DRENFITOR-870442 format. One record per residue (C-alpha): y negated, z negated, x negated. Coordinates in steps of 0.02 Angstrom, whole numbers, padded with zeros to 5 digits, always signed. Each point is the difference from the previous one (the first is absolute). Example, Ala and Ser with C-alpha at 12.3 -4.5 7.8 and 13.67 -1.06 7.14 Angstrom:
+00225-00390-00615
-00172+00033-00069
//
This chain:
-00036-01742+00379
-00057-00070+00185
-00175+00015+00004
-00045-00049+00190
+00107-00063+00153
-00094+00032+00140
-00074+00154+00026
-00048-00035+00190
-00153-00094-00101
-00154+00088-00002
-00038-00032-00167
+00167+00017-00054
-00017+00176+00061
-00150+00044-00095
+00074-00095-00147
+00158+00123+00021
-00112+00157+00016
-00121-00049-00128
+00163-00019-00131
+00078+00166+00049
-00143+00078-00044
-00018-00070-00166
+00183+00061-00045
-00061+00167+00057
-00130+00033-00092
+00073-00067-00166
+00143+00154-00071
+00162-00078-00069
+00086+00117-00103
+00160-00062-00086
-00003+00050-00205
-00163-00059-00008
-00085-00157-00066
-00059-00148+00117
-00070-00150+00008
+00052-00176+00096
-00053-00150+00025
+00099-00140-00019
+00020-00113+00151
+00146-00119-00029
+00134-00054-00119
+00154-00060+00011
+00154-00052-00102
+00073+00176-00045
-00131+00119+00074
-00182+00048-00007
-00088+00061+00136
-00126+00125+00010
-00112+00083+00154
-00072+00185-00052
-00127+00065+00084
+00067+00152+00133
+00159-00083+00012
+00074-00058+00150
+00122-00140-00088
-00009-00087-00149
+00085+00028-00159
+00139-00113-00079
+00008+00005-00195
+00129-00116-00104
-00107-00137-00068
+00101+00052-00187
-00102+00171+00018
-00148-00078+00025
+00023-00113-00144
+00024+00143-00121
-00161+00082+00057
-00113-00167-00017
+00105-00063-00165
-00062-00169-00028
-00149+00003+00138
+00023-00092+00147
+00039+00071+00161
-00115-00051+00143
-00045+00041+00181
-00135+00157+00039
+00042+00074-00174
-00008+00160-00019
+00139+00094-00031
+00046+00220-00053
+00160+00056+00057
+00076+00157+00028
+00046+00056+00160
+00192+00057+00013
+00023+00005+00183
-00105-00045+00143
+00148-00039+00105
+00187+00003-00051
+00125-00023+00112
-00002-00186+00027
-00188+00066+00045
-00046-00091-00147
-00163+00048-00127
+00065+00034-00165
-00108-00037-00150
+00007-00005-00189
-00122-00120-00112
+00102+00040-00156
-00008+00210+00033
-00169-00027+00039
-00060-00078-00152
+00125+00121-00092
-00121+00140+00092
-00181-00089-00024
+00041-00011-00192
+00053+00178-00028
-00173+00067+00089
-00083-00131-00108
+00096+00068-00169
-00045+00179+00052
-00171-00052+00012
-00005-00093-00175
+00101+00165-00080
-00143+00125+00053
-00131-00076-00030
+00070-00051-00153
-00016-00192+00010
+00105-00126-00068
+00125-00091+00087
+00038-00212-00026
+00164-00052-00003
+00117-00089-00095
+00189+00013-00085
+00131-00069+00100
+00146+00089-00071
+00076+00064-00118
+00083+00168+00043
+00115+00159-00114
-00147+00090-00078
-00129-00152+00016
-00059-00099+00138
-00046-00049+00184
-00178-00053+00024
-00036-00062+00200
-00208+00058+00056
-00092-00167+00021
-00070+00031+00160
+00122+00117+00117
+00149-00047-00099
+00054+00158-00037
+00134+00021-00133
-00029+00138-00172
+00073+00059-00145
-00060-00021-00152
+00106+00067-00162
+00019-00082-00149
-00103+00135-00102
-00160-00072+00113
+00003-00176-00015
-00089-00003-00155
-00107+00117-00137
+00108-00061-00117
+00190-00022+00003
+00041-00184+00039
+00155-00107-00044
+00004-00087+00158
-00109-00034+00140
+00060-00122+00083
-00212-00073+00005
-00052+00134+00110
+00119-00035+00135
-00094-00080+00169
-00185+00025-00068
-00113+00058+00112
-00065+00171-00096
-00060+00178+00029
+00083+00146-00003
-00022+00192-00013
+00119+00096+00142
+00038+00165-00100
+00133+00091+00114
+00000-00040+00213
+00116+00068+00118
+00002-00061+00169
+00130+00125+00089
+00120-00054-00163
-00041-00205+00000
-00060+00034-00194
-00140-00098-00075
-00011-00021-00178
-00135-00098-00103
-00038-00020-00191
-00092-00150-00055
-00048+00092-00167
-00100+00111+00091
-00108-00141+00058
-00001-00097-00173
-00050+00146-00113
-00126+00080+00138
-00173+00019-00026
-00140-00118+00069
-00114+00084+00144
-00122+00031-00126
+00082+00098-00143
+00084+00082+00137
-00193+00053+00099
-00050+00079-00178
+00165+00113-00020
-00031+00060+00170
-00171+00064-00061
+00090+00103-00129
+00054+00111+00149
-00033+00121+00139
+00037+00119+00149
+00095+00158-00041
+00053-00063-00164
+00173+00055-00072
+00089-00148-00080
+00135+00070-00119
+00184-00102-00006
-00040-00161+00130
+00153-00078-00005
+00114-00062+00155
-00011-00183+00047
+00080-00028+00174
+00026+00082+00168
-00012-00033+00166
+00037+00103+00178
-00186+00019+00003
-00025+00075-00177
+00017-00045-00190
-00103-00081-00131
-00049+00058-00181
-00064-00089-00147
-00148+00101-00084
-00013+00004-00181
+00092-00179-00012
-00162-00084+00082
-00035+00013+00181
+00129+00043+00140
-00031+00143+00133
+00092+00065+00175
+00053+00170+00053
+00026-00001+00192
+00150+00048+00069
-00070+00185+00070
-00087+00006-00167
+00145+00024-00110
+00041+00179+00062
-00043+00124+00151
+00198-00016+00021
+00063-00131+00123
+00044-00152-00092
+00094-00132+00073
-00009-00117-00146
-00082-00008-00168
+00157-00036-00071
+00101+00176+00046
-00121+00053-00142
-00054-00150-00121
+00087-00100-00089
-00060-00164-00097
-00105+00059-00171
-00018+00168+00034
-00145+00089-00044
-00096+00112+00080
-00186+00059+00024
-00100-00043+00144
-00186+00034+00074
-00121-00134+00060
-00052+00045+00164
-00097-00173+00022
-00063-00161-00042
-00040-00179+00080
-00097-00085-00141
-00017-00151+00160
+00206-00020-00011
+00015+00074-00170
+00114+00119+00051
+00049+00203-00055
+00078+00109+00110
+00084+00169-00066
+00079+00154+00040
+00119+00098-00082
+00006+00138+00132
-00194+00034-00037
+00082+00070-00143
+00090+00146+00048
-00058+00115+00113
+00001+00008+00214
+00149+00101+00050
-00104+00035+00155
-00093+00104-00085
+00162+00121-00014
-00015+00005+00197
-00069+00192+00014
+00197+00023-00052
+00061-00050+00160
+00000+00071+00179
+00014-00094+00175
+00139+00096+00074
+00091+00064-00162
+00171-00103-00078
+00019-00079-00156
+00108-00106-00094
-00044-00174+00023
+00089-00170-00134
+00020-00172+00122
-00077-00132-00080
+00005-00127+00124
+00086-00027+00154
-00066-00115+00150
+00038-00048+00174
-00125+00135+00055
+00046+00142-00111
-00013+00032-00199
-00116+00047-00101
+00018+00151-00118
-00066+00079-00132
-00058+00194-00028
-00037-00019-00165
-00002-00148-00104
-00141-00105+00063
-00037+00114+00163
+00056-00117+00112
+00052+00044+00207
+00068-00079+00148
+00158+00043+00085
-00017-00082+00188
+00168-00041+00060
-00062+00121+00138
+00039+00142-00110
+00148-00028-00055
+00135+00063+00117
-00017+00128+00156
+00157-00088+00082
-00008-00188-00053
-00114-00119+00087
-00070-00164-00047
+00071+00050-00184
+00034-00116-00141
-00076+00061-00170
+00124-00083-00119
+00149+00090+00093
-00080+00154-00043
-00075-00010-00161
+00035-00103-00170
-00139-00010-00146
+00005+00147-00092
+00082+00129+00102
-00135+00185+00011
-00004+00049+00148
-00075+00179+00092
-00159-00052+00106
-00144+00087+00112
-00167-00077-00022
-00089-00036+00150
-00173-00080-00034
-00105+00000-00147
-00132-00137+00004
-00128+00031-00162
-00125-00146+00020
+00143-00118+00040
+00113+00076-00124
+00155+00007+00105
+00131+00111+00035
+00147+00013+00156
+00135+00121-00017
+00152+00025+00111
+00193-00007-00056
+00045+00066+00159
-00112+00160-00006
+00077+00072-00147
+00145+00023+00108
+00059+00118+00132
-00068-00060+00187
+00169-00033+00092
-00090-00006+00158
-00047+00185-00054
+00180+00035-00036
+00060-00064+00156
-00111+00095+00078
+00060+00155-00067
+00176-00026+00056
+00006-00087+00152
-00191+00076+00103
-00039-00064+00163
+00120-00022+00124
+00149+00005-00133
+00144-00094+00059
+00060-00133-00134
+00136-00139-00033
-00093-00158-00058
+00061-00200-00035
-00096-00124+00089
-00058-00104-00173
-00121-00112+00129
-00043-00041+00178
-00152-00095+00044
-00049-00052+00181
-00048+00168+00056
+00043+00092-00131
+00139+00066-00111
-00003+00072-00203
+00129+00130-00049
+00053+00044-00168
+00009+00171-00047
+00106-00012-00163
-00017+00193-00066
-00195-00055-00026
+00013-00167-00005
-00140-00041+00130
+00013-00097+00170
-00042+00086+00141
-00099-00085+00161
+00085+00012+00176
-00119-00103+00131
+00081-00089+00172
-00071+00131+00099
+00099+00135-00083
+00162-00084+00033
-00013+00053+00200
-00088+00079+00125
+00078-00112+00147
+00038-00164-00076
-00135-00137-00059
-00029+00007-00201
+00012-00197+00003
+00173+00023+00052
+00067+00195-00085
-00057-00104-00158
+00170-00121+00028
+00140+00109+00006
-00030+00065-00186
+00026-00088-00160
-00015-00013-00190
+00107+00137-00079
+00026+00101+00161
+00004+00155-00020
-00110+00117+00111
-00016+00191+00028
-00226+00010+00013
-00118+00147+00025
-00145+00044-00116
-00158-00033+00099
-00130-00036-00108
-00011+00031-00198
-00156-00050-00095
+00023+00016-00177
-00149-00077-00067
-00005-00132+00098
+00193-00031-00023
+00032-00010+00160
+00161+00058+00101
+00027-00015+00177
+00180+00024+00069
+00051-00014+00187
+00161-00010+00118
-00047+00033+00143
-00069+00188-00040
+00169+00055-00034
+00011+00018+00189
-00115+00068+00109
-00116-00078+00093
+00045-00056+00203
-00206+00029+00021
+00032+00186-00039
+00050+00005+00173
-00183-00023+00065
-00085+00138-00126
-00025+00103+00150
-00057-00116+00136
-00169-00059+00021
-00101-00131+00137
+00071+00001+00188
+00156+00088-00032
+00158-00053+00089
+00165-00049-00092
+00159-00073+00078
+00058-00154-00081
+00150-00090-00002
-00017-00199+00037
+00077-00100-00150
-00066-00199+00053
-00120-00071+00093
-00086-00168-00027
-00164-00100+00086
-00107+00120-00128
+00057+00156+00074
+00133+00107-00022
+00081+00102-00151
+00027+00163+00011
+00075+00152-00109
-00032+00192+00030
+00169+00077+00028
+00103+00062-00151
-00108-00111-00097
+00001-00190-00069
-00179-00006-00029
-00053-00162+00116
-00171-00006+00108
-00060-00145+00104
-00081+00027+00160
-00078-00163+00015
+00014-00086+00195
-00183+00035+00026
+00035+00177-00024
+00168+00001+00131
-00104+00031+00162
-00158+00015+00069
+00014-00122+00118
+00026-00168-00082
+00141-00043+00133
+00092+00139-00095
-00047-00020-00169
+00169-00113-00037
+00142+00026-00115
+00139-00030+00100
-00013+00128+00101
+00106+00105-00150
+00164-00035-00065
+00047+00056-00168
+00074+00189+00006
-00130+00046+00134
-00113+00186-00021
-00158-00024+00039
-00152+00123-00009
-00153-00058-00111
-00176+00070-00048
-00054+00005-00195
-00156-00121+00015
-00032+00003-00217
+00067+00096-00137
-00057-00023-00180
+00108+00093-00119
-00083-00076-00156
+00060-00173+00047
+00165+00081+00061
-00034-00096+00179
+00016+00054+00186
-00044-00090+00164
+00072+00035+00163
-00043-00046+00182
+00080-00001+00186
-00162-00037+00064
-00109+00144-00072
+00168+00100+00073
-00042-00063+00176
-00201+00017-00028
+00025+00198-00053
+00118+00035+00160
-00107-00105+00140
-00171+00127-00074
+00111+00132-00019
+00051-00030+00190
-00178-00027+00050
-00060+00159-00059
+00149+00079+00100
-00048-00114+00157
-00167+00040-00013
+00007+00203+00023
-00045+00060+00188
+00172+00073+00013
+00088-00144-00043
-00044-00114+00147
+00161-00074+00046
+00015-00085-00162
-00148-00097+00009
+00029-00189-00046
-00003-00071+00200
+00107+00141+00048
+00146-00068-00133
-00073-00178+00078
+00048+00066+00203
+00142+00064-00068
+00060-00198-00064
-00056-00064+00125
+00071+00134+00122
+00184-00030-00099
-00013-00179+00009
-00036+00016+00191
+00191+00099+00024
+00073-00151-00089
-00056-00133+00111
+00063+00094+00147
+00181+00048-00052
-00002-00186-00045
//
């Protein structure tokens, strides 16, 4: 959508800034319901402007008619849509009005179900076992079993088709897409006055015998009490054990004892609990200790770990990080399945929050400790490369099913780390030395260069001002690169350290292969750094010469004496010519 044409215009620039600011304030996320305004209606499409979007969205006109029904579609109308993609490969915004209608419909149905409210609908078709009911406001489709159409059997219910009437939701499962309603419950239900009188019979902490299961949803189960009133048992009030869905343990028509935990007279609702009638298994937590091993039963596997039971109802969490010593980024369902009995160690008990944390890997021997026993520091082993990154190599140790870490700095004493890494490939088998082991941190550090003697060791007896004889390897504008005799260790003598006199501080004074003397100007054994200077050597020699010249017995060697000798030699050369 072209918003402006000439950005050189000051007014347009201000408008652009305001538009961008507005976009930045609106949080747009895929998978969310958004409301847009209809800006244009063509023969096939409807153009929709959504706050926060930089371009208009297109909706097929037939899709919009499905949502609008018999109502006329007009510009400036508001329309709720589901954002599927902010931008597809063609740069278009992808939205759906029908999907938004369906999601909104589920919200309405779920709220009505949770509040025990009736919904308005009409029977639109027959199906196996009953009829299909269309929700009046959201157009959501619901199933009404034949037994729930009326309080008594009907030979024909054609007269009920396309008639707006109330239905009661008896089962709702959003994730499975099931919505089951009953007309019989509505026509046989009590009036509010009657319901209020019934509520007076009950009190919090009352125990209800033989309540009948009427229906369930993802958040709980509905029971009928004494054939006169319904109550909700929330999912977390069913059992101390972890339950995914009520249909795992309940069937329609079953009878169970309940305990009333809350009564809302305004909403005329009763909340009950089943687990309140059984002892809290956390009361037995004194039987368990942190750091000790136990057996646990897997009852649910999730992305971040698994929920287990130390005993029925006593639930604990096994986080994915505590599953394996060797495997990182563990996918729990590849390790465990429901009803598996595993070894574990309790790592934490929070009595206030009633939470228990366990570890599966601590129930096994630490492979890093086993590795240390067999391969102590400075051991040499063969490993296969399992992964390579910019400045690191990971090596698999199959004997213990663990990885060792090899940093690029530990590949070579002389070459650049980034260059050395490129010499290796995944799957290569290489010889390495163990240079560090930390079992508690699950860390093994390996090295290649440590297999050889450190060339820097030739300087172990050296100190600043010591003189070295070195061989010139190369020259450049930066200085000269040299190596000590019988060594490949390279040292750069910088240009400003070649000579005292500036005119003599030239790299081209030297050629490859020259042997020269230089003094140590800096040495750091921890950082393996050494600096050489020819300039420093000259300064040291001059200082020594001055000390000799200043001796009363050595007047011949004073600087002016040396200068006169040079002048005499120059005069002799001129006379000979």
